[in-house]
Structure formats: structure tokens, C-alpha cells
CHARMM-style PDB file with segment names, atoms N, HN, CA, C and O in Angstrom:
ATOM      1  N   MET     1      -7.076 -22.132 -10.717  1.00  0.00      PROA
ATOM      2  CA  MET     1      -7.901 -21.238 -10.648  1.00  0.00      PROA
ATOM      3  C   MET     1      -7.877 -20.448  -9.263  1.00  0.00      PROA
ATOM      4  O   MET     1      -7.627 -20.876  -8.136  1.00  0.00      PROA
ATOM      5  N   ARG     2      -8.130 -19.484  -9.583  1.00  0.00      PROA
ATOM      6  HN  ARG     2      -8.333 -19.137 -10.498  1.00  0.00      PROA
ATOM      7  CA  ARG     2      -8.016 -17.960  -8.327  1.00  0.00      PROA
ATOM      8  C   ARG     2      -8.693 -18.456  -7.068  1.00  0.00      PROA
ATOM      9  O   ARG     2      -9.517 -19.370  -7.088  1.00  0.00      PROA
ATOM     10  N   GLY     3      -8.310 -17.811  -5.955  1.00  0.00      PROA
ATOM     11  HN  GLY     3      -7.641 -17.068  -5.939  1.00  0.00      PROA
ATOM     12  CA  GLY     3      -9.030 -18.453  -4.693  1.00  0.00      PROA
ATOM     13  C   GLY     3     -10.379 -17.634  -4.641  1.00  0.00      PROA
ATOM     14  O   GLY     3     -11.129 -18.067  -3.767  1.00  0.00      PROA
ATOM     15  N   GLU     4     -10.849 -16.628  -5.308  1.00  0.00      PROA
ATOM     16  HN  GLU     4     -10.240 -16.277  -6.019  1.00  0.00      PROA
ATOM     17  CA  GLU     4     -12.240 -16.295  -5.362  1.00  0.00      PROA
ATOM     18  C   GLU     4     -13.064 -17.188  -5.931  1.00  0.00      PROA
ATOM     19  O   GLU     4     -14.157 -17.426  -5.416  1.00  0.00      PROA
ATOM     20  N   GLU     5     -12.580 -17.908  -7.269  1.00  0.00      PROA
ATOM     21  HN  GLU     5     -11.693 -17.714  -7.687  1.00  0.00      PROA
ATOM     22  CA  GLU     5     -13.304 -18.768  -7.826  1.00  0.00      PROA
ATOM     23  C   GLU     5     -13.805 -20.183  -7.358  1.00  0.00      PROA
ATOM     24  O   GLU     5     -14.774 -20.770  -7.838  1.00  0.00      PROA
ATOM     25  N   MET     6     -12.987 -20.645  -6.336  1.00  0.00      PROA
ATOM     26  HN  MET     6     -12.200 -20.168  -5.945  1.00  0.00      PROA
ATOM     27  CA  MET     6     -12.997 -21.735  -5.338  1.00  0.00      PROA
ATOM     28  C   MET     6     -13.461 -21.207  -4.267  1.00  0.00      PROA
ATOM     29  O   MET     6     -13.276 -21.948  -3.301  1.00  0.00      PROA
ATOM     30  N   GLY     7     -14.193 -19.868  -3.917  1.00  0.00      PROA
ATOM     31  HN  GLY     7     -14.343 -19.266  -4.702  1.00  0.00      PROA
ATOM     32  CA  GLY     7     -14.996 -19.673  -2.582  1.00  0.00      PROA
ATOM     33  C   GLY     7     -14.167 -19.308  -1.743  1.00  0.00      PROA
ATOM     34  O   GLY     7     -14.618 -18.900  -0.673  1.00  0.00      PROA
ATOM     35  N   ALA     8     -13.091 -19.325  -1.888  1.00  0.00      PROA
ATOM     36  HN  ALA     8     -12.724 -19.657  -2.757  1.00  0.00      PROA
ATOM     37  CA  ALA     8     -12.054 -18.796  -0.538  1.00  0.00      PROA
ATOM     38  C   ALA     8     -12.198 -17.402  -0.031  1.00  0.00      PROA
ATOM     39  O   ALA     8     -12.471 -16.492  -0.814  1.00  0.00      PROA
ATOM     40  N   THR     9     -12.050 -17.221   1.072  1.00  0.00      PROA
ATOM     41  HN  THR     9     -11.828 -17.960   1.708  1.00  0.00      PROA
ATOM     42  CA  THR     9     -12.524 -15.959   1.696  1.00  0.00      PROA
ATOM     43  C   THR     9     -11.459 -14.865   1.324  1.00  0.00      PROA
ATOM     44  O   THR     9     -10.239 -15.014   1.259  1.00  0.00      PROA
ATOM     45  N   GLN    10     -12.010 -14.022   1.153  1.00  0.00      PROA
ATOM     46  HN  GLN    10     -13.001 -13.901   1.206  1.00  0.00      PROA
ATOM     47  CA  GLN    10     -11.088 -12.735   0.536  1.00  0.00      PROA
ATOM     48  C   GLN    10     -10.823 -11.575   1.564  1.00  0.00      PROA
ATOM     49  O   GLN    10     -11.700 -11.236   2.358  1.00  0.00      PROA
ATOM     50  N   TRP    11      -9.798 -11.080   1.530  1.00  0.00      PROA
ATOM     51  HN  TRP    11      -9.086 -11.356   0.884  1.00  0.00      PROA
ATOM     52  CA  TRP    11      -9.292 -10.190   2.620  1.00  0.00      PROA
ATOM     53  C   TRP    11      -8.501  -8.716   2.036  1.00  0.00      PROA
ATOM     54  O   TRP    11      -7.465  -8.672   1.373  1.00  0.00      PROA
ATOM     55  N   LEU    12      -9.322  -7.585   2.497  1.00  0.00      PROA
ATOM     56  HN  LEU    12     -10.164  -7.621   3.035  1.00  0.00      PROA
ATOM     57  CA  LEU    12      -8.767  -6.295   2.183  1.00  0.00      PROA
ATOM     58  C   LEU    12      -7.390  -6.047   3.130  1.00  0.00      PROA
ATOM     59  O   LEU    12      -7.547  -5.814   4.328  1.00  0.00      PROA
ATOM     60  N   VAL    13      -6.388  -6.091   2.698  1.00  0.00      PROA
ATOM     61  HN  VAL    13      -6.261  -6.281   1.724  1.00  0.00      PROA
ATOM     62  CA  VAL    13      -5.070  -5.896   3.714  1.00  0.00      PROA
ATOM     63  C   VAL    13      -4.451  -4.079   2.956  1.00  0.00      PROA
ATOM     64  O   VAL    13      -4.147  -3.814   1.793  1.00  0.00      PROA
ATOM     65  N   THR    14      -4.465  -3.308   4.002  1.00  0.00      PROA
ATOM     66  HN  THR    14      -4.712  -3.524   4.947  1.00  0.00      PROA
ATOM     67  CA  THR    14      -4.096  -1.862   3.851  1.00  0.00      PROA
ATOM     68  C   THR    14      -2.874  -2.150   4.680  1.00  0.00      PROA
ATOM     69  O   THR    14      -2.933  -2.691   5.785  1.00  0.00      PROA
ATOM     70  N   LEU    15      -1.498  -1.667   3.951  1.00  0.00      PROA
ATOM     71  HN  LEU    15      -1.450  -1.228   3.054  1.00  0.00      PROA
ATOM     72  CA  LEU    15      -0.120  -1.210   4.421  1.00  0.00      PROA
ATOM     73  C   LEU    15       0.083   0.162   4.545  1.00  0.00      PROA
ATOM     74  O   LEU    15      -0.024   0.905   3.570  1.00  0.00      PROA
ATOM     75  N   THR    16       0.314   0.490   5.453  1.00  0.00      PROA
ATOM     76  HN  THR    16       0.401  -0.113   6.246  1.00  0.00      PROA
ATOM     77  CA  THR    16       0.842   1.978   5.474  1.00  0.00      PROA
ATOM     78  C   THR    16       2.393   2.047   6.166  1.00  0.00      PROA
ATOM     79  O   THR    16       2.852   1.878   7.296  1.00  0.00      PROA
ATOM     80  N   PHE    17       2.914   2.381   4.870  1.00  0.00      PROA
ATOM     81  HN  PHE    17       2.541   2.518   3.952  1.00  0.00      PROA
ATOM     82  CA  PHE    17       4.629   2.820   4.934  1.00  0.00      PROA
ATOM     83  C   PHE    17       4.785   4.053   5.628  1.00  0.00      PROA
ATOM     84  O   PHE    17       3.919   4.911   5.458  1.00  0.00      PROA
ATOM     85  N   ARG    18       5.910   4.320   6.510  1.00  0.00      PROA
ATOM     86  HN  ARG    18       6.613   3.622   6.648  1.00  0.00      PROA
ATOM     87  CA  ARG    18       6.105   5.551   6.878  1.00  0.00      PROA
ATOM     88  C   ARG    18       7.391   6.009   6.356  1.00  0.00      PROA
ATOM     89  O   ARG    18       8.303   5.255   6.696  1.00  0.00      PROA
ATOM     90  N   VAL    19       7.765   7.014   5.629  1.00  0.00      PROA
ATOM     91  HN  VAL    19       7.024   7.626   5.352  1.00  0.00      PROA
ATOM     92  CA  VAL    19       9.126   7.376   5.348  1.00  0.00      PROA
ATOM     93  C   VAL    19       9.127   9.097   5.599  1.00  0.00      PROA
ATOM     94  O   VAL    19       8.096   9.770   5.611  1.00  0.00      PROA
ATOM     95  N   THR    20      10.088   9.473   5.734  1.00  0.00      PROA
ATOM     96  HN  THR    20      10.925   8.926   5.724  1.00  0.00      PROA
ATOM     97  CA  THR    20      10.350  10.973   6.009  1.00  0.00      PROA
ATOM     98  C   THR    20      11.271  11.649   4.611  1.00  0.00      PROA
ATOM     99  O   THR    20      12.387  11.284   4.242  1.00  0.00      PROA
ATOM    100  N   VAL    21      10.432  12.698   4.024  1.00  0.00      PROA
ATOM    101  HN  VAL    21       9.525  12.995   4.325  1.00  0.00      PROA
ATOM    102  CA  VAL    21      11.125  13.487   3.226  1.00  0.00      PROA
ATOM    103  C   VAL    21      11.552  14.752   3.069  1.00  0.00      PROA
ATOM    104  O   VAL    21      10.827  15.613   3.565  1.00  0.00      PROA
ATOM    105  N   SER    22      12.514  15.099   2.524  1.00  0.00      PROA
ATOM    106  HN  SER    22      13.103  14.400   2.121  1.00  0.00      PROA
ATOM    107  CA  SER    22      12.720  16.671   2.949  1.00  0.00      PROA
ATOM    108  C   SER    22      13.271  17.348   1.473  1.00  0.00      PROA
ATOM    109  O   SER    22      13.868  16.598   0.701  1.00  0.00      PROA
ATOM    110  N   GLY    23      13.115  18.400   1.198  1.00  0.00      PROA
ATOM    111  HN  GLY    23      12.630  19.009   1.825  1.00  0.00      PROA
ATOM    112  CA  GLY    23      13.774  19.243   0.212  1.00  0.00      PROA
ATOM    113  C   GLY    23      12.740  19.267  -1.268  1.00  0.00      PROA
ATOM    114  O   GLY    23      13.026  19.489  -2.444  1.00  0.00      PROA
ATOM    115  N   VAL    24      11.349  18.908  -0.537  1.00  0.00      PROA
ATOM    116  HN  VAL    24      11.116  18.728   0.419  1.00  0.00      PROA
ATOM    117  CA  VAL    24      10.485  19.055  -1.798  1.00  0.00      PROA
ATOM    118  C   VAL    24       9.308  20.240  -1.336  1.00  0.00      PROA
ATOM    119  O   VAL    24       8.983  20.567  -0.195  1.00  0.00      PROA
ATOM    120  N   ARG    25       8.878  20.673  -2.451  1.00  0.00      PROA
ATOM    121  HN  ARG    25       9.142  20.407  -3.378  1.00  0.00      PROA
ATOM    122  CA  ARG    25       7.996  21.772  -2.542  1.00  0.00      PROA
ATOM    123  C   ARG    25       6.591  21.526  -2.457  1.00  0.00      PROA
ATOM    124  O   ARG    25       5.889  22.409  -1.963  1.00  0.00      PROA
ATOM    125  N   SER    26       6.049  20.415  -2.880  1.00  0.00      PROA
ATOM    126  HN  SER    26       6.619  19.699  -3.281  1.00  0.00      PROA
ATOM    127  CA  SER    26       4.665  20.491  -3.176  1.00  0.00      PROA
ATOM    128  C   SER    26       4.198  18.901  -2.442  1.00  0.00      PROA
ATOM    129  O   SER    26       5.083  18.078  -2.210  1.00  0.00      PROA
ATOM    130  N   LYS    27       2.994  18.651  -2.179  1.00  0.00      PROA
ATOM    131  HN  LYS    27       2.275  19.320  -2.368  1.00  0.00      PROA
ATOM    132  CA  LYS    27       2.493  17.416  -1.727  1.00  0.00      PROA
ATOM    133  C   LYS    27       2.666  16.498  -2.789  1.00  0.00      PROA
ATOM    134  O   LYS    27       3.099  15.410  -2.410  1.00  0.00      PROA
ATOM    135  N   ASP    28       2.447  16.609  -4.078  1.00  0.00      PROA
ATOM    136  HN  ASP    28       2.095  17.493  -4.387  1.00  0.00      PROA
ATOM    137  CA  ASP    28       2.726  15.748  -5.145  1.00  0.00      PROA
ATOM    138  C   ASP    28       4.021  15.276  -5.219  1.00  0.00      PROA
ATOM    139  O   ASP    28       4.208  14.069  -5.376  1.00  0.00      PROA
ATOM    140  N   ASP    29       5.123  16.201  -5.110  1.00  0.00      PROA
ATOM    141  HN  ASP    29       4.972  17.182  -4.982  1.00  0.00      PROA
ATOM    142  CA  ASP    29       6.664  16.000  -4.903  1.00  0.00      PROA
ATOM    143  C   ASP    29       6.647  15.316  -4.135  1.00  0.00      PROA
ATOM    144  O   ASP    29       6.970  14.153  -4.378  1.00  0.00      PROA
ATOM    145  N   SER    30       6.218  15.751  -2.689  1.00  0.00      PROA
ATOM    146  HN  SER    30       5.955  16.696  -2.492  1.00  0.00      PROA
ATOM    147  CA  SER    30       6.272  14.434  -1.721  1.00  0.00      PROA
ATOM    148  C   SER    30       6.225  13.200  -1.554  1.00  0.00      PROA
ATOM    149  O   SER    30       6.895  12.394  -0.908  1.00  0.00      PROA
ATOM    150  N   VAL    31       4.978  13.119  -2.497  1.00  0.00      PROA
ATOM    151  HN  VAL    31       4.434  13.773  -3.022  1.00  0.00      PROA
ATOM    152  CA  VAL    31       4.573  11.659  -2.669  1.00  0.00      PROA
ATOM    153  C   VAL    31       5.514  10.702  -3.908  1.00  0.00      PROA
ATOM    154  O   VAL    31       5.778   9.503  -3.998  1.00  0.00      PROA
ATOM    155  N   ALA    32       5.757  11.606  -4.544  1.00  0.00      PROA
ATOM    156  HN  ALA    32       5.543  12.580  -4.471  1.00  0.00      PROA
ATOM    157  CA  ALA    32       6.961  10.698  -5.580  1.00  0.00      PROA
ATOM    158  C   ALA    32       8.279  10.598  -4.905  1.00  0.00      PROA
ATOM    159  O   ALA    32       8.919   9.601  -5.242  1.00  0.00      PROA
ATOM    160  N   ALA    33       8.934  11.494  -3.908  1.00  0.00      PROA
ATOM    161  HN  ALA    33       8.415  12.303  -3.635  1.00  0.00      PROA
ATOM    162  CA  ALA    33       9.899  11.164  -3.156  1.00  0.00      PROA
ATOM    163  C   ALA    33       9.828  10.231  -2.241  1.00  0.00      PROA
ATOM    164  O   ALA    33      10.788   9.538  -1.902  1.00  0.00      PROA
ATOM    165  N   GLY    34       8.567  10.142  -1.731  1.00  0.00      PROA
ATOM    166  HN  GLY    34       7.788  10.705  -2.006  1.00  0.00      PROA
ATOM    167  CA  GLY    34       8.619   9.188  -0.619  1.00  0.00      PROA
ATOM    168  C   GLY    34       8.483   7.710  -1.435  1.00  0.00      PROA
ATOM    169  O   GLY    34       9.172   6.761  -1.059  1.00  0.00      PROA
ATOM    170  N   LEU    35       7.536   7.575  -2.594  1.00  0.00      PROA
ATOM    171  HN  LEU    35       6.977   8.346  -2.900  1.00  0.00      PROA
ATOM    172  CA  LEU    35       7.988   6.444  -3.407  1.00  0.00      PROA
ATOM    173  C   LEU    35       8.865   5.787  -3.686  1.00  0.00      PROA
ATOM    174  O   LEU    35       8.945   4.560  -3.628  1.00  0.00      PROA
ATOM    175  N   ASP    36       9.868   6.789  -4.131  1.00  0.00      PROA
ATOM    176  HN  ASP    36       9.803   7.786  -4.178  1.00  0.00      PROA
ATOM    177  CA  ASP    36      11.196   6.628  -4.193  1.00  0.00      PROA
ATOM    178  C   ASP    36      11.797   6.005  -3.371  1.00  0.00      PROA
ATOM    179  O   ASP    36      12.217   4.858  -3.524  1.00  0.00      PROA
ATOM    180  N   GLN    37      11.920   6.730  -2.335  1.00  0.00      PROA
ATOM    181  HN  GLN    37      11.580   7.662  -2.211  1.00  0.00      PROA
ATOM    182  CA  GLN    37      12.732   6.194  -0.781  1.00  0.00      PROA
ATOM    183  C   GLN    37      12.244   4.852  -0.560  1.00  0.00      PROA
ATOM    184  O   GLN    37      13.069   3.941  -0.628  1.00  0.00      PROA
ATOM    185  N   LEU    38      10.813   4.533  -0.257  1.00  0.00      PROA
ATOM    186  HN  LEU    38      10.143   5.273  -0.202  1.00  0.00      PROA
ATOM    187  CA  LEU    38      10.164   3.434   0.078  1.00  0.00      PROA
ATOM    188  C   LEU    38      10.966   2.248  -0.939  1.00  0.00      PROA
ATOM    189  O   LEU    38      11.522   1.253  -0.474  1.00  0.00      PROA
ATOM    190  N   LYS    39      10.911   2.514  -2.131  1.00  0.00      PROA
ATOM    191  HN  LYS    39      10.459   3.322  -2.509  1.00  0.00      PROA
ATOM    192  CA  LYS    39      11.459   1.573  -3.352  1.00  0.00      PROA
ATOM    193  C   LYS    39      12.870   1.085  -2.834  1.00  0.00      PROA
ATOM    194  O   LYS    39      13.191  -0.060  -2.517  1.00  0.00      PROA
ATOM    195  N   LEU    40      13.620   2.214  -2.827  1.00  0.00      PROA
ATOM    196  HN  LEU    40      13.360   3.145  -3.085  1.00  0.00      PROA
ATOM    197  CA  LEU    40      14.918   2.115  -2.243  1.00  0.00      PROA
ATOM    198  C   LEU    40      15.235   1.236  -1.195  1.00  0.00      PROA
ATOM    199  O   LEU    40      15.982   0.268  -1.337  1.00  0.00      PROA
ATOM    200  N   GLY    41      14.732   1.524  -0.240  1.00  0.00      PROA
ATOM    201  HN  GLY    41      14.124   2.310  -0.125  1.00  0.00      PROA
ATOM    202  CA  GLY    41      14.651   1.117   0.865  1.00  0.00      PROA
ATOM    203  C   GLY    41      14.110  -0.581   0.976  1.00  0.00      PROA
ATOM    204  O   GLY    41      14.806  -1.409   1.564  1.00  0.00      PROA
ATOM    205  N   LEU    42      13.045  -0.876   0.456  1.00  0.00      PROA
ATOM    206  HN  LEU    42      12.479  -0.203  -0.022  1.00  0.00      PROA
ATOM    207  CA  LEU    42      12.886  -2.148   0.198  1.00  0.00      PROA
ATOM    208  C   LEU    42      13.634  -2.866  -0.858  1.00  0.00      PROA
ATOM    209  O   LEU    42      13.496  -4.086  -0.951  1.00  0.00      PROA
ATOM    210  N   CYS    43      14.503  -2.145  -1.753  1.00  0.00      PROA
ATOM    211  HN  CYS    43      14.615  -1.154  -1.677  1.00  0.00      PROA
ATOM    212  CA  CYS    43      15.086  -3.091  -2.515  1.00  0.00      PROA
ATOM    213  C   CYS    43      16.654  -3.434  -1.729  1.00  0.00      PROA
ATOM    214  O   CYS    43      17.200  -4.495  -2.031  1.00  0.00      PROA
ATOM    215  N   SER    44      17.219  -2.662  -0.899  1.00  0.00      PROA
ATOM    216  HN  SER    44      16.776  -1.799  -0.654  1.00  0.00      PROA
ATOM    217  CA  SER    44      18.308  -2.372  -0.252  1.00  0.00      PROA
ATOM    218  C   SER    44      17.965  -3.603   1.286  1.00  0.00      PROA
ATOM    219  O   SER    44      18.914  -3.887   2.017  1.00  0.00      PROA
ATOM    220  N   GLY    45      16.696  -4.133   1.537  1.00  0.00      PROA
ATOM    221  HN  GLY    45      15.925  -3.902   0.943  1.00  0.00      PROA
ATOM    222  CA  GLY    45      16.538  -4.568   2.557  1.00  0.00      PROA
ATOM    223  C   GLY    45      16.497  -3.953   3.682  1.00  0.00      PROA
ATOM    224  O   GLY    45      16.856  -4.657   4.626  1.00  0.00      PROA
ATOM    225  N   GLU    46      16.138  -2.704   3.987  1.00  0.00      PROA
ATOM    226  HN  GLU    46      15.846  -2.132   3.221  1.00  0.00      PROA
ATOM    227  CA  GLU    46      16.291  -1.705   5.006  1.00  0.00      PROA
ATOM    228  C   GLU    46      15.069  -2.016   5.511  1.00  0.00      PROA
ATOM    229  O   GLU    46      14.163  -2.368   4.756  1.00  0.00      PROA
ATOM    230  N   ASP    47      14.864  -1.902   7.138  1.00  0.00      PROA
ATOM    231  HN  ASP    47      15.600  -1.616   7.752  1.00  0.00      PROA
ATOM    232  CA  ASP    47      13.764  -2.125   7.855  1.00  0.00      PROA
ATOM    233  C   ASP    47      13.000  -0.732   7.756  1.00  0.00      PROA
ATOM    234  O   ASP    47      13.460   0.394   7.943  1.00  0.00      PROA
ATOM    235  N   ILE    48      11.619  -1.138   7.387  1.00  0.00      PROA
ATOM    236  HN  ILE    48      11.245  -2.053   7.234  1.00  0.00      PROA
ATOM    237  CA  ILE    48      10.652   0.200   6.864  1.00  0.00      PROA
ATOM    238  C   ILE    48       9.656  -0.070   7.749  1.00  0.00      PROA
ATOM    239  O   ILE    48       9.146  -1.189   7.790  1.00  0.00      PROA
ATOM    240  N   PRO    49       9.246   1.003   8.610  1.00  0.00      PROA
ATOM    241  CA  PRO    49       8.092   1.180   9.435  1.00  0.00      PROA
ATOM    242  C   PRO    49       6.825   0.951   8.541  1.00  0.00      PROA
ATOM    243  O   PRO    49       6.498   1.652   7.583  1.00  0.00      PROA
ATOM    244  N   VAL    50       5.992  -0.450   9.151  1.00  0.00      PROA
ATOM    245  HN  VAL    50       6.258  -1.019   9.929  1.00  0.00      PROA
ATOM    246  CA  VAL    50       4.597  -0.371   8.322  1.00  0.00      PROA
ATOM    247  C   VAL    50       3.995  -1.018   9.449  1.00  0.00      PROA
ATOM    248  O   VAL    50       4.418  -1.815  10.287  1.00  0.00      PROA
ATOM    249  N   GLU    51       2.441  -0.232   9.160  1.00  0.00      PROA
ATOM    250  HN  GLU    51       2.097   0.416   8.479  1.00  0.00      PROA
ATOM    251  CA  GLU    51       1.206  -0.752   9.695  1.00  0.00      PROA
ATOM    252  C   GLU    51       0.469  -1.269   8.882  1.00  0.00      PROA
ATOM    253  O   GLU    51       0.500  -0.918   7.702  1.00  0.00      PROA
ATOM    254  N   ALA    52      -0.566  -2.459   9.448  1.00  0.00      PROA
ATOM    255  HN  ALA    52      -0.591  -2.744  10.406  1.00  0.00      PROA
ATOM    256  CA  ALA    52      -1.412  -3.278   8.742  1.00  0.00      PROA
ATOM    257  C   ALA    52      -2.705  -3.183   9.363  1.00  0.00      PROA
ATOM    258  O   ALA    52      -3.011  -3.219  10.555  1.00  0.00      PROA
ATOM    259  N   SER    53      -3.546  -3.031   8.119  1.00  0.00      PROA
ATOM    260  HN  SER    53      -3.297  -3.002   7.151  1.00  0.00      PROA
ATOM    261  CA  SER    53      -4.907  -3.262   8.781  1.00  0.00      PROA
ATOM    262  C   SER    53      -5.638  -4.494   7.861  1.00  0.00      PROA
ATOM    263  O   SER    53      -5.360  -4.677   6.676  1.00  0.00      PROA
ATOM    264  N   VAL    54      -6.389  -5.109   8.443  1.00  0.00      PROA
ATOM    265  HN  VAL    54      -6.615  -4.960   9.406  1.00  0.00      PROA
ATOM    266  CA  VAL    54      -7.214  -6.419   7.667  1.00  0.00      PROA
ATOM    267  C   VAL    54      -8.216  -6.525   7.749  1.00  0.00      PROA
ATOM    268  O   VAL    54      -8.565  -6.559   8.929  1.00  0.00      PROA
ATOM    269  N   ARG    55      -9.216  -6.635   6.871  1.00  0.00      PROA
ATOM    270  HN  ARG    55      -8.933  -6.608   5.913  1.00  0.00      PROA
ATOM    271  CA  ARG    55     -10.690  -6.937   7.017  1.00  0.00      PROA
ATOM    272  C   ARG    55     -10.943  -7.961   6.010  1.00  0.00      PROA
ATOM    273  O   ARG    55     -10.245  -8.240   5.035  1.00  0.00      PROA
ATOM    274  N   ARG    56     -12.316  -8.607   6.481  1.00  0.00      PROA
ATOM    275  HN  ARG    56     -12.883  -8.381   7.273  1.00  0.00      PROA
ATOM    276  CA  ARG    56     -12.725  -9.827   5.579  1.00  0.00      PROA
ATOM    277  C   ARG    56     -13.494  -8.795   4.488  1.00  0.00      PROA
ATOM    278  O   ARG    56     -13.972  -7.708   4.814  1.00  0.00      PROA
ATOM    279  N   ILE    57     -13.511  -9.287   3.299  1.00  0.00      PROA
ATOM    280  HN  ILE    57     -13.123 -10.170   3.034  1.00  0.00      PROA
ATOM    281  CA  ILE    57     -14.131  -8.925   2.296  1.00  0.00      PROA
ATOM    282  C   ILE    57     -15.578  -9.740   2.074  1.00  0.00      PROA
ATOM    283  O   ILE    57     -15.716 -10.921   1.753  1.00  0.00      PROA
ATOM    284  N   THR    58     -16.752  -8.609   2.380  1.00  0.00      PROA
ATOM    285  HN  THR    58     -16.640  -7.650   2.640  1.00  0.00      PROA
ATOM    286  CA  THR    58     -17.996  -9.713   2.588  1.00  0.00      PROA
ATOM    287  C   THR    58     -18.933  -9.542   1.390  1.00  0.00      PROA
ATOM    288  O   THR    58     -19.873 -10.302   1.158  1.00  0.00      PROA
ATOM    289  N   ASN    59     -18.588  -8.444   0.624  1.00  0.00      PROA
ATOM    290  HN  ASN    59     -17.825  -7.826   0.812  1.00  0.00      PROA
ATOM    291  CA  ASN    59     -19.207  -8.012  -0.801  1.00  0.00      PROA
ATOM    292  C   ASN    59     -18.266  -8.181  -1.650  1.00  0.00      PROA
ATOM    293  O   ASN    59     -17.191  -7.628  -1.419  1.00  0.00      PROA
ATOM    294  N   LEU    60     -18.419  -8.954  -2.803  1.00  0.00      PROA
ATOM    295  HN  LEU    60     -19.293  -9.403  -2.992  1.00  0.00      PROA
ATOM    296  CA  LEU    60     -16.738  -9.148  -3.662  1.00  0.00      PROA
ATOM    297  C   LEU    60     -17.153  -7.745  -4.847  1.00  0.00      PROA
ATOM    298  O   LEU    60     -16.466  -7.581  -5.855  1.00  0.00      PROA
ATOM    299  N   VAL    61     -17.918  -7.163  -4.639  1.00  0.00      PROA
ATOM    300  HN  VAL    61     -18.476  -7.296  -3.820  1.00  0.00      PROA
ATOM    301  CA  VAL    61     -17.878  -5.804  -5.537  1.00  0.00      PROA
ATOM    302  C   VAL    61     -16.961  -4.938  -4.570  1.00  0.00      PROA
ATOM    303  O   VAL    61     -16.808  -5.121  -3.362  1.00  0.00      PROA
ATOM    304  N   GLU    62     -16.278  -3.775  -5.509  1.00  0.00      PROA
ATOM    305  HN  GLU    62     -16.402  -3.627  -6.490  1.00  0.00      PROA
ATOM    306  CA  GLU    62     -15.457  -3.103  -4.487  1.00  0.00      PROA
ATOM    307  C   GLU    62     -16.065  -2.550  -3.252  1.00  0.00      PROA
ATOM    308  O   GLU    62     -17.251  -2.257  -3.405  1.00  0.00      PROA
ATOM    309  N   GLU    63     -15.657  -2.361  -2.256  1.00  0.00      PROA
ATOM    310  HN  GLU    63     -14.694  -2.598  -2.131  1.00  0.00      PROA
ATOM    311  CA  GLU    63     -16.505  -1.796  -1.016  1.00  0.00      PROA
ATOM    312  C   GLU    63     -16.129  -0.576  -0.951  1.00  0.00      PROA
ATOM    313  O   GLU    63     -17.096   0.178  -0.846  1.00  0.00      PROA
ATOM    314  N   GLU    64     -14.874   0.078  -0.973  1.00  0.00      PROA
ATOM    315  HN  GLU    64     -14.089  -0.535  -1.059  1.00  0.00      PROA
ATOM    316  CA  GLU    64     -14.547   1.429  -1.037  1.00  0.00      PROA
ATOM    317  C   GLU    64     -13.372   1.489  -1.961  1.00  0.00      PROA
ATOM    318  O   GLU    64     -12.732   0.580  -2.491  1.00  0.00      PROA
ATOM    319  N   PRO    65     -13.231   2.992  -2.029  1.00  0.00      PROA
ATOM    320  CA  PRO    65     -12.389   3.123  -3.425  1.00  0.00      PROA
ATOM    321  C   PRO    65     -10.975   3.487  -2.278  1.00  0.00      PROA
ATOM    322  O   PRO    65     -10.848   4.035  -1.183  1.00  0.00      PROA
ATOM    323  N   ILE    66      -9.912   2.690  -3.473  1.00  0.00      PROA
ATOM    324  HN  ILE    66     -10.015   2.245  -4.363  1.00  0.00      PROA
ATOM    325  CA  ILE    66      -8.682   2.605  -2.749  1.00  0.00      PROA
ATOM    326  C   ILE    66      -7.703   3.700  -3.119  1.00  0.00      PROA
ATOM    327  O   ILE    66      -7.401   3.517  -4.298  1.00  0.00      PROA
ATOM    328  N   PHE    67      -7.087   4.736  -2.638  1.00  0.00      PROA
ATOM    329  HN  PHE    67      -7.332   4.884  -1.680  1.00  0.00      PROA
ATOM    330  CA  PHE    67      -6.620   6.043  -3.190  1.00  0.00      PROA
ATOM    331  C   PHE    67      -5.381   5.884  -2.982  1.00  0.00      PROA
ATOM    332  O   PHE    67      -4.984   5.181  -2.053  1.00  0.00      PROA
ATOM    333  N   GLY    68      -4.440   6.610  -3.941  1.00  0.00      PROA
ATOM    334  HN  GLY    68      -4.763   7.181  -4.695  1.00  0.00      PROA
ATOM    335  CA  GLY    68      -2.959   6.286  -3.909  1.00  0.00      PROA
ATOM    336  C   GLY    68      -2.292   5.942  -5.265  1.00  0.00      PROA
ATOM    337  O   GLY    68      -2.875   6.019  -6.347  1.00  0.00      PROA
ATOM    338  N   VAL    69      -0.932   5.532  -5.081  1.00  0.00      PROA
ATOM    339  HN  VAL    69      -0.458   5.469  -4.202  1.00  0.00      PROA
ATOM    340  CA  VAL    69      -0.628   4.982  -6.075  1.00  0.00      PROA
ATOM    341  C   VAL    69      -0.641   3.806  -6.413  1.00  0.00      PROA
ATOM    342  O   VAL    69      -0.763   3.074  -5.431  1.00  0.00      PROA
ATOM    343  N   ARG    70      -0.538   3.030  -7.791  1.00  0.00      PROA
ATOM    344  HN  ARG    70      -0.438   3.625  -8.589  1.00  0.00      PROA
ATOM    345  CA  ARG    70      -0.809   1.455  -7.826  1.00  0.00      PROA
ATOM    346  C   ARG    70       0.418   1.393  -8.620  1.00  0.00      PROA
ATOM    347  O   ARG    70       0.726   2.083  -9.591  1.00  0.00      PROA
ATOM    348  N   TRP    71       1.060   0.467  -8.055  1.00  0.00      PROA
ATOM    349  HN  TRP    71       0.810  -0.094  -7.265  1.00  0.00      PROA
ATOM    350  CA  TRP    71       2.439  -0.110  -8.791  1.00  0.00      PROA
ATOM    351  C   TRP    71       2.124  -1.282  -9.900  1.00  0.00      PROA
ATOM    352  OT1 TRP    71       3.047  -1.804 -10.526  1.00  0.00      PROA
TER     353      TRP     71
END
């Protein structure tokens, strides 16, 4: 059974990873290059700066839009 089916508390966790890219011309290209750099860093065990914010979900309907790239 999944946690929400058992009445468990749900949390929205937002992770912000910071990477620096260069040699790109557009915002879209910078996002793609940043994701590539993040994936490579995670796979190689590199220490990547990250910030996390967490809040309890009180309404099970999506409370806010989540922007960005979904993996």
C-alpha cells in the first residue's frame, strides 16, 4: 500500500541544485547544459550544492504548479 492510502503525512520537498554552465547562447540551452552537468556530477559522486525546502501537504489536490524538467 502507498503511504497516502494509509493516511500517512505527505510532504512537498523542493530541491534546488546549483551548477554553473558556460558556452551556451540561450536560456533553454543553459537548462539543458545544467541538467547534463547535474546528471554527470551525481553519477560521479561529485559534491553538488543543494538547498531543500519542505512543507506538509494539507490538501491532497496539487496545491501549486511544479515548474521545470521532470525526470
